N, C-alpha and C positions, 0 to 999 in steps of 0.2 A: 548343521551347527545350531541353528535356531531350535530345531526340534529336540536336540540333545539338552540344551539349556532349559527348555520348557519341561522336559521330562524330569530333570534334576530338581527344578523348582517345584513340580507337583509332588515328587517324593519327599522333599523337605516339608512342604505344607502338611502332607498326610502324617509324617512323623511327628510334627508339632501337635497336630490335633489328637493323635493317639496318646502322646505323652500327657496332654492336658486332661484327657479322660481318665487316664490311669491314676492321677493323683486324687481325683474325686474327694470324697470325705467331707465332713463338716464338723464344726464344733460350735456349741452354743454356751456362752458363759452368762450366768445370772448372778449378780452381786446382791447380797443381803443389805438391807438398810443399815446405816450407821457403821459401816465397815466391819461388821461382825463375822463375815464369811462370804463364801461364794460356792457355786456349783458349776462344774464343767460337764456337759453332756456331749458325747461325741459318737459319730458313726463313720466307720471306715477311715479313721483318722490316721494319716501318715505324715506327721509333721511334729512340731513342738509349739507350745504356747505357754503363756505364763500369766499369773495374777499376782498382785502385790497386796500384802496385808500388813498394816501397822500393828505391832505387838509390843507389849511391855514386859519387862523382866518378870519371869514367873508365870506368864500366861500359858495356858494349856490349850492346844488346838486339837479338836477331834477331826480325824480324817476318815471318811467312809468311802471305800472303793467298791464299785460294782463292775466287774470285768465280765462281759458276755463272751468276747472272743478277741483274738489278736494279742498284741503285747503292749504294755504300758509301763513307763518308768516315771518316777516322781522324785524330785529333789526340792528341798527347802533350804534356802540360804539367805542370810542377812546381808544387807548392803555393806555392813562393817566387816564382813568376812566369815562369820560363823556359819556352820552348816549342821543344824540340828537333826536333819534327816536326809537319807538317800536310799531309795529302794528301786530295784530293777525287777522286771518281769513280775509285776504285782498281780496278786490274785484277789478275789473278793474278800474283803476284810474291813474291820473297823479298829482303829488304834488311836492313841493320843501321842502328841509331841509337846514337850515343855521347852520353852525358850528361856535362855539364861541372861539375855540382855534386851533392853529396849532398842528396837530397830524396825526398819521396813524389811519384811521378809518376802522373798520371791518364791512362789510355788510354780515350778516348771514341770509341765507334763510333756512327755515324749511318747508318741504312739507309732505303732507299726500295725496297720490294719486293725486298729483298736476300736472296739465297740463297747460302750459302757458309760460310767458316770463317776466323777469324783466330787464329793461334797466336803467342804472345809468349814468348820465352825469354831470361832474363838469362844471357849468356855470361860475365859477369864482366869484369874489367879486364885480364886477362892473355891477350889474344888475339894470336896471331901475325899480323901484317899481311902481306898478299900483295902 
C-alpha cells in the first residue's frame, strides 16, 4: 500500500515537472519613456500578456510585427468598450491604427509557440496622410 502511494506520488511529481518545462517561453516588455509606446520581445511564448497605452481621440499608433515562428494574435481595445483592431495569426507586417476616442487602450498579445517581436509607437494625431 505504501509503495503504491509512493509510486503515484512520484508519477504526479514527474508530470508536474514535465508540464512546467513544456510551458517554457519568455516575454520581455520594454516601455518607451513618456508613455509613447512599448516593445514585446518573446521566445517560445505560449500565453497571453498585455500592455496599456493612454491615447487621445485621433491618435495614430504604428504597430510593427516581426514573426519568426509560431502563432500570434493581437487585439486593441479601449477600457470604454471600443475595439479599433483585432488580428489573428499575424505575419511580419507594419500597419497603423487610428483611435476615435480618448481612453486607455489595452494591447493584448496571445502566442502559441511564438517567436518574434511587436513594437507599438504612438505617432500622435498630427500625421501627414499619404
